[in-house]
N, C-alpha and C positions, 0 to 999 in steps of 0.2 A: 531531579529526573532520574538519578541513578537507582532510586528505590522503586521506581515504577517498572512495569513490564513494557519494554520498548522493543517490540518484535516487528519483523517485516510483515506488512499487511497488504502490500500491493506492489506491483512492478510494472514498468512500461518499457516496451521494446520499439525503437524506431526501425522502420523498414523502407529501404529504397524500392523494393518490389514486394508489396504486401501480399499479393496472391502467392508468390513463390514461398515467402517466409511462413505464411499461414499453413500452406501445404506441408512444409518441412516440419513444423512443430506438431502438427496434427499427425503426420505419419510416424514420427519418431517417438513422441510422448503421449499421443492420444488426446491432446488438448482440444477443446471445443472453442470455436470463435463465433461471435455474434456481432453484427454491425450495430453500432450504438446509435446511429442516426444523429451524431453530434453535428451541430451547426458549424459551418465554415471549417470543417476538419474531417479527414478520413480517419476513423477510430473504430477499433474492434475490441469488445470485451473478451477476455480470455478466461475460461474456466479450466483449472488444472486438476481439480479433485475428482473423486469418484463418489458413488453412493456411500461407500464404506470408509473412505479415507479423504477427509477434507484437504484441499490444497490451498495455497495462496493464489488468489486470482489476480489478474492483471489486465493490461491493455496493450494494444499495438497501434501505432499510428504511422502515417506516411512521413518519412524522414524529410525534414525541411532543409537541413544542411549536413555536411559531412561530419561536423564535430558533435552531432547529437549522439549520445550514448545511452545504453539501457540505464534505468534508474530504479533502485529499490526504495520503496517508501516505508519509513519506520514510524510506528504509531507513537504518539506523545499525548499526554493529557493536557499539555500547555504549549501550544506552538510558539508563542512569543518567547517564553522562557527557553525553549529548545533552540530557537534561532539565536538568541543571545549566547547560549552555551556553545554552539558551534563556533561562533566568532571568538569567544574567550579561549577556546581550545585550539585555535590556529586555523580553523576552516573559514569558509566565506559563504555568505548567502548570495546566490546569483539571481534568484527569482523570489521576490518577496511574497508575503502572505496573500493568497488568492482564495476566494471561495469556490467550492465545487458544488454543482447542482444537488442540493438536498443531502449532501454527504458530510461536509465539514470544510476544513481549510487545509491548504498545502503551501509548502515553500520548498524551493530546491536550492541546494548548496553544494559545496565541495569539501572533502576532507583535506587535511594538510598536504596530501600528495596529489590532489586534483581529481580524485574519483568523485563522481556525482552521487549525491545522496538526496533523497526526498524525505520530507517531514510531513506527517499527516495527523491532524487533530480531528477526530470525528465529532459530529454533532452530539452523539451520545456521551463521548468523553467530556465535552464541555459542560453538559448537564450534570454529570457526576461531580465534576470539580466544583461547580457552582453550589451544589448541595453539601459540599464538604466531605464527599465520599471518594475513596480511591476507586478508579474505574477498573473494570475487568475486560481484558481483550477478548476478541471473538474466540481465539484458540483456548484461552483459559475458561471461558464459558462452556465450550464443548467438553473440555476435560472434566469440569465440575459436573456437568449434566451426566456424563458417562459414569462418574463415581456415584452420583445419586441414583442413577438407574440400576447400577450393580447392587447398591445397598438395598434398594426397594425389592429387587429380584431375590435377594438372599433372605428376606423376611418371610 
């Protein structure tokens, strides 16, 4: 896993008062919120980027308990391997592998100091791994496209 690009690809923020917190992040950072219509859960998708600068998108949900904290999700090409690595390195998996609607799989754990971390394997990453190719993250694809666009413009 150390030779793969493992970047933060998603975050989630629990909110006691979602209306107030959405207003705060919108006013301070210009983030956009959209109700996800998730079943059995109040959840809003968050868009942090602009037309010219892509951001890491996330979500906000109604806090269920006081001990829920924000979680940053880190991409991994192999969720099972990353879960085992977290345990080997002194962390713990607290929520095992779960599927997300048409996106991939997640797990949540803690680092050795108890900080929450999320792991995410996208459907695309699984397909790349099955074909024996190293996957390329969304940010890496954007950087590659920009380089290709600049090369095409200079010709």
